[in-house]
C-alpha positions as CSV (number, residue, x, y, z in Angstrom):
1,M,-29.2,-8.7,10.0
2,K,-32.0,-8.4,7.5
3,N,-30.8,-9.2,4.0
4,S,-27.2,-8.8,4.9
5,C,-26.0,-10.8,1.9
6,Q,-28.3,-8.9,-0.5
7,D,-27.1,-5.6,1.0
8,T,-23.5,-6.6,0.5
9,L,-24.2,-7.7,-3.1
10,S,-25.9,-4.4,-3.9
11,K,-23.1,-2.4,-2.4
12,R,-20.6,-4.3,-4.5
13,S,-22.6,-3.7,-7.7
14,S,-22.9,0.0,-6.8
15,L,-19.1,0.2,-6.5
16,K,-18.4,-1.6,-9.8
17,D,-18.5,1.6,-11.9
18,T,-16.8,3.9,-9.4
19,A,-14.3,6.2,-11.1
20,K,-10.7,5.3,-10.8
21,S,-8.4,7.3,-8.5
22,M,-6.4,10.2,-9.8
23,I,-3.6,10.0,-7.1
24,F,-0.7,10.4,-9.5
25,E,-2.3,12.8,-11.9
26,N,0.2,15.5,-12.8
27,T,-1.5,17.2,-15.7
28,P,-5.0,17.5,-16.9
29,E,-4.4,15.3,-19.9
30,R,-2.7,12.5,-17.9
31,K,-5.2,10.0,-16.5
32,S,-4.2,7.5,-13.9
33,D,-5.4,4.1,-12.8
34,G,-4.5,5.0,-9.2
35,I,-1.5,4.4,-7.0
36,N,-0.6,1.2,-8.7
37,S,0.0,2.9,-12.0
38,A,2.8,5.0,-10.6
39,S,6.0,4.8,-12.5
40,P,9.5,4.6,-11.0
41,E,9.8,8.3,-12.0
42,D,6.7,9.1,-10.0
43,W,8.1,7.4,-6.9
44,N,11.5,9.1,-7.4
45,R,9.6,12.5,-7.6
46,I,7.8,11.7,-4.4
47,R,11.0,10.7,-2.7
48,R,12.6,14.0,-3.7
49,E,9.6,16.1,-2.7
50,H,8.9,14.2,0.6
51,P,12.2,12.7,1.7
52,A,10.9,11.7,5.2
53,I,7.8,10.0,3.9
54,L,9.1,6.4,4.1
55,R,11.6,6.8,6.9
56,E,9.5,6.5,10.0
57,E,10.8,3.6,12.1
58,N,7.4,1.8,12.5
59,V,6.8,2.1,8.8
60,F,10.2,1.5,7.2
61,E,11.9,-1.1,9.5
62,P,9.4,-2.3,12.2
63,A,11.3,-4.3,14.8
64,H,8.3,-6.5,15.4
65,Y,8.7,-8.1,12.0
66,V,12.4,-9.0,12.4
67,K,13.5,-12.2,14.2
68,E,16.9,-12.7,15.8
69,G,19.6,-12.7,13.2
70,G,17.8,-10.0,11.1
71,V,15.5,-12.3,9.2
72,E,12.4,-10.3,8.2
73,C,8.9,-11.8,7.9
74,I,8.4,-10.6,4.4
75,D,11.6,-12.4,3.2
76,V,10.4,-15.7,4.7
77,M,7.0,-15.1,3.0
78,I,8.8,-14.8,-0.3
79,Q,10.7,-18.1,0.3
80,L,7.5,-19.9,1.2
81,Y,5.0,-18.4,-1.2
82,G,7.0,-16.8,-4.0
83,I,7.6,-13.2,-4.9
84,D,4.4,-12.9,-7.1
85,R,2.1,-13.9,-4.4
86,V,3.8,-11.7,-1.8
87,K,3.6,-8.7,-4.2
88,E,-0.1,-9.4,-4.6
89,W,-0.5,-9.6,-0.9
90,A,1.4,-6.3,-0.5
91,E,-1.0,-4.6,-3.0
92,I,-3.9,-5.8,-0.9
93,T,-2.3,-4.7,2.3
94,A,-1.6,-1.2,0.8
95,F,-5.4,-1.0,0.2
96,K,-6.1,-2.0,3.8
97,Y,-4.0,0.9,5.1
98,Q,-5.6,3.4,2.6
99,W,-9.0,2.2,3.8
100,R,-8.4,2.5,7.5
101,H,-6.0,5.4,7.6
102,G,-6.4,7.2,10.9
103,N,-9.1,4.9,12.3
104,K,-6.9,2.4,14.3
105,E,-6.1,3.5,17.8
106,G,-2.4,4.2,18.1
107,N,-1.8,4.7,14.4
108,S,-2.0,8.1,12.9
109,S,-3.5,8.8,9.5
110,E,0.0,9.8,8.3
111,Q,1.5,6.5,9.5
112,D,-1.2,4.5,7.7
113,K,-0.6,6.5,4.5
114,M,3.1,5.9,4.7
115,K,2.5,2.1,5.3
116,S,0.3,2.1,2.2
117,I,3.0,3.7,0.2
118,W,5.6,1.2,1.5
119,Y,3.4,-1.8,0.5
120,T,2.5,-0.3,-2.8
121,R,6.1,0.2,-3.7
122,F,6.9,-3.4,-2.7
123,S,4.0,-4.6,-4.8
124,M,5.5,-2.9,-7.8
125,G,8.9,-4.5,-7.3
126,D,10.4,-1.4,-5.7
127,D,11.5,-2.7,-2.3
128,P,11.7,0.3,0.0
129,R,14.4,-1.5,2.1
130,D,16.8,-0.9,-0.8
131,D,16.7,2.9,-0.4
């Protein structure tokens, strides 16, 4: 692993000036800072245009994150760590799903994208479980 630390540092510095995403750009004059700059109106538009996008069972209400009695892992995390830290974690988790989409065996690209949207919404204070 020749110069692995230096290689990583040079990769980081080369990404520093990467252009920001235009995911929610609707018009040529509207610039976006990426998925986290989406407004509630943007999410409502996406819900109207793609109603099934957040309803897949393994995305919206995965049983493996619910304990007996209906307690969800994310709710316990909020109790232990506070909502701000859990929102930050959700934003990072959304990035993970964007990064790996379609590359994990058993998870389709579509499912990873939907998970990214779920966590992004949560990170913005828009809990998809309230839909």
